[in-house]
C-alpha positions in Angstrom: 0.0 0.0 0.0 1.3 3.4 -1.0 0.3 6.5 1.1 0.8 10.1 0.1 1.4 12.7 2.8 0.8 16.4 1.9 2.1 19.0 4.4 0.3 22.3 4.4 0.6 25.5 6.3 -1.6 28.5 5.8 -2.0 27.6 2.1 -3.5 30.3 -0.2 -7.1 29.5 -1.4 -7.1 26.7 -4.0 -3.4 25.8 -3.6 -3.9 22.7 -1.4 -7.1 21.6 -3.3 -5.2 21.8 -6.6 -2.5 19.5 -5.2 -4.9 17.0 -3.7 -7.0 16.9 -6.8 -4.0 16.0 -8.9 -3.1 13.2 -6.5 -6.5 11.8 -6.5 -6.7 12.0 -10.3 -3.5 10.2 -10.7 -5.2 7.1 -9.3 -2.2 5.3 -7.9 -2.3 6.4 -4.2 -4.0 4.0 -1.8 -4.3 6.5 0.9 -3.9 10.3 1.1 -3.0 12.2 4.3 -3.0 15.9 4.9 -1.0 17.3 7.8 -2.2 20.8 8.7 0.6 22.6 10.4 -1.5 25.7 11.1 -4.8 27.5 10.3 -5.4 27.1 6.5 -7.8 28.7 4.2 -10.2 26.1 2.9 -8.9 23.2 4.8 -12.3 21.8 5.1 -12.6 21.6 1.4 -10.9 18.2 1.0 -11.6 15.4 -1.5 -13.5 12.4 -0.2 -11.4 9.9 1.5 -8.5 12.2 2.4 -7.3 11.9 6.0 -6.8 15.2 7.9 -4.3 15.3 10.8 -3.9 18.4 12.9 -0.9 18.5 15.2 -2.2 21.8 16.8 1.0 23.7 16.2 3.4 24.6 13.5 6.0 21.8 13.7 7.9 22.9 10.7 8.5 20.6 7.7 10.5 18.0 9.7 8.0 17.7 12.5 4.9 18.0 10.4 6.1 15.3 7.9 7.0 13.0 10.8 3.4 13.3 12.0 2.2 12.3 8.6 4.7 9.4 8.3 3.6 8.0 11.6 0.0 8.2 10.6 0.6 6.5 7.2 2.9 3.7 8.7 0.3 3.1 11.4 -2.3 2.6 8.7 -0.2 -0.1 7.1 1.6 1.8 4.3 4.5 -0.1 2.6 5.8 3.1 1.1 5.1 6.8 1.8 5.3 9.7 -0.7 5.9 13.2 0.7 4.6 16.3 -1.1 4.5 20.0 -0.4 1.1 21.5 -0.7 2.1 23.7 -3.6 2.9 20.8 -5.9 0.9 19.2 -8.8 1.6 15.6 -9.8 1.5 14.1 -13.2 -0.7 11.0 -13.9 1.0 7.7 -13.0 3.8 9.4 -11.1 3.7 6.8 -8.2 3.4 3.9 -10.6 6.7 5.1 -12.2 8.4 5.6 -8.8 7.3 2.5 -6.9 9.3 -0.2 -8.8 12.6 1.4 -7.8 12.1 0.7 -4.0 14.0 -2.5 -3.4 14.9 -3.6 0.1 17.3 -6.3 -1.1 19.4 -3.7 -3.0 18.9 -1.2 -0.2 17.1 1.3 -2.5 15.1 3.2 0.0 13.9 6.3 -1.8 13.1 7.5 -5.3 12.3 11.0 -6.3 10.5 12.3 -9.4 11.6 15.1 -11.7 10.6 18.3 -10.0 9.8 21.2 -12.4 9.2 24.8 -11.4 5.6 25.8 -12.1 5.3 28.0 -15.2 5.6 28.0 -19.0 8.0 27.0 -20.4 8.9 24.4 -17.8 12.2 24.7 -16.0 13.9 22.2 -13.8 13.8 22.5 -10.0 15.5 19.3 -9.0 16.5 15.8 -10.1 18.4 15.2 -7.0 20.6 17.2 -4.6 24.3 17.6 -4.4 26.4 19.1 -1.6 28.9 21.9 -2.4 32.2 22.0 -0.7 30.9 24.6 1.8 27.9 22.4 2.8 25.3 24.2 0.7 22.7 21.9 -0.8 22.2 22.5 -4.5 19.3 21.1 -6.5 20.7 19.4 -9.6 19.5 21.2 -12.7 17.9 24.1 -10.9 16.6 26.8 -13.2 17.6 25.0 -16.5 15.1 24.7 -19.3 13.6 21.2 -19.3 14.8 20.0 -22.7 15.2 16.3 -21.9 18.8 16.5 -20.5 17.7 14.9 -17.3 15.3 12.3 -18.7 17.5 9.3 -17.9 16.7 7.5 -14.6 19.7 6.7 -12.3 21.2 6.8 -8.9 21.4 10.0 -6.8 23.3 10.7 -3.7 20.7 12.9 -2.0 16.9 13.3 -2.6 14.7 16.4 -2.3 12.1 16.4 0.3 9.8 18.5 -2.0 8.6 15.2 -3.6 10.0 11.8 -2.8 8.8 8.2 -2.2 10.2 6.4 0.8 10.1 2.7 1.6 8.8 1.4 4.9 12.0 -0.6 5.4 14.1 2.6 5.0 12.0 4.5 7.5 12.0 1.6 10.0 15.8 1.4 9.7 16.8 5.1 9.5 13.8 6.7 11.3 12.2 10.0 10.3 13.4 13.6 10.1 15.4 15.3 12.8 12.9 17.7 14.1 15.5 20.1 15.5 16.1 21.2 11.9 12.5 22.4 11.7 12.8 23.7 8.1 15.5 23.2 5.4 18.3 20.6 5.3 16.2 18.0 7.2 15.8 16.1 4.0 19.6 16.3 3.2 20.3 15.1 6.8 17.9 12.1 6.4 19.4 11.1 3.1 22.9 11.3 4.5 22.0 9.3 7.6 20.5 6.7 5.4 23.6 6.5 3.2 25.6 5.9 6.3 23.5 2.8 6.9 24.0 1.6 3.2 20.8 3.0 1.6 20.7 4.0 -2.0 18.5 6.5 -3.8 17.3 7.0 -7.4 15.5 9.5 -9.6 12.9 8.6 -12.1 12.2 11.5 -14.5 9.2 9.8 -16.1 7.4 10.7 -12.9 6.9 14.5 -13.0 5.8 16.9 -10.2 5.3 20.6 -10.8 6.3 22.8 -7.8 5.5 26.4 -7.1 8.7 26.7 -5.1 8.7 28.4 -1.7 5.1 29.6 -2.0 4.6 28.9 1.7 7.8 30.6 2.9 8.1 33.6 0.6 6.2 35.7 3.2 9.0 35.3 5.7 12.4 35.8 4.1 14.1 36.5 7.4 13.0 33.2 8.9 14.0 31.4 5.7 17.5 32.9 5.9 17.9 31.9 9.6 16.8 28.2 9.1 18.8 27.8 5.9 22.0 29.2 7.4 21.8 27.6 10.8 20.8 24.2 9.4 23.6 24.3 6.7 26.1 24.7 9.5 24.6 21.9 11.5 24.5 19.6 8.5 28.1 20.4 7.7 29.2 19.6 11.2 27.3 16.4 11.3 28.3 15.1 7.8 31.1 17.2 6.4 34.9 16.9 6.4 37.0 19.2 8.6 37.8 21.3 5.4 34.1 21.3 4.6 33.2 22.6 8.1 35.8 25.3 7.8 34.3 26.4 4.4 30.8 26.3 5.8 31.8 28.7 8.6 33.7 30.9 6.1 30.6 31.2 3.9 28.4 32.1 6.9 30.8 34.9 7.8 30.9 36.2 4.1 27.1 36.1 4.0 26.9 38.1 7.2 29.2 40.8 5.7 27.0 40.9 2.6 23.7 40.7 4.5 24.3 42.2 7.9 21.4 41.8 10.2 19.9 39.8 13.0 18.6 36.7 11.1 22.1 36.0 9.7 23.9 36.8 12.9 21.5 34.7 15.0 21.8 31.8 12.6 25.6 31.8 12.9 25.4 32.1 16.7 23.0 29.2 17.0 24.8 27.2 14.4 28.0 27.5 16.4 26.3 26.7 19.6 25.0 23.4 18.1 28.3 22.4 16.5 29.7 20.4 19.4 26.5 18.3 19.6 26.5 17.7 15.8 30.2 16.7 16.0 29.5 14.3 18.8 26.7 12.7 16.7 29.2 11.7 14.1 30.5 9.1 16.6 27.1 8.3 18.2 24.4 8.9 15.6 20.9 9.5 16.9 17.9 7.6 15.8 14.5 9.2 15.2 12.1 6.2 15.3 8.6 6.8 13.9 6.9 3.9 15.9 
């Protein structure tokens, strides 16, 4: 059984419904779960058969998706697809993704081709790579979609914007680290899984359109804080000594370019968390969903 979890937070009118209608029309989801992280416009206007889970507070992407994952797994899901509320899926997307999940080969996640909403279509992500300074970069971001990424294959890191995860992967690795709240929690999950021998794939025949950052554009200062602090945490947890030094250098350079409280606070909190993240390299934490 495949469940789809859609996370929403104060979605603009019609955004969530457009996403859910596309999931229902695709016809290959056995169960659809909406996690409402906060008061949403039109949240009562859900397609028939869609489960609504309300944590009662804004838990961020990491916490909200963990709520949805627990709900889906408790309902018997063998695989769970994660979507932002500002996405629209193509017909047959799950049918294209599901065959890649293979516990015997330790393939625990597969992501579709994410396209930026608009005409002509442009690529948002066909996987993620880490730069030397710890920045997560979507592969293909902003490029015209001319078929250059239409070959399926293995990727090192998946994007949490749209991804299908196997139950075996989640049982082994656990869910997202909720301390990240927003940004880099998907990179951290992928890297923790890779440490345990899990592999990931991209299948471009499955297409998801994404109105990127529609739910975070109203808070650019908050976005800067979470991105910067979490990049430093992720570098400390998973990067080399040289990579950690480069991550810190980039943080200082960004502060010089964008002086202000969000960037300064992000660096302060990033540095405060560095000793704990470094300790977790030797004693990794588990985030069980059961």
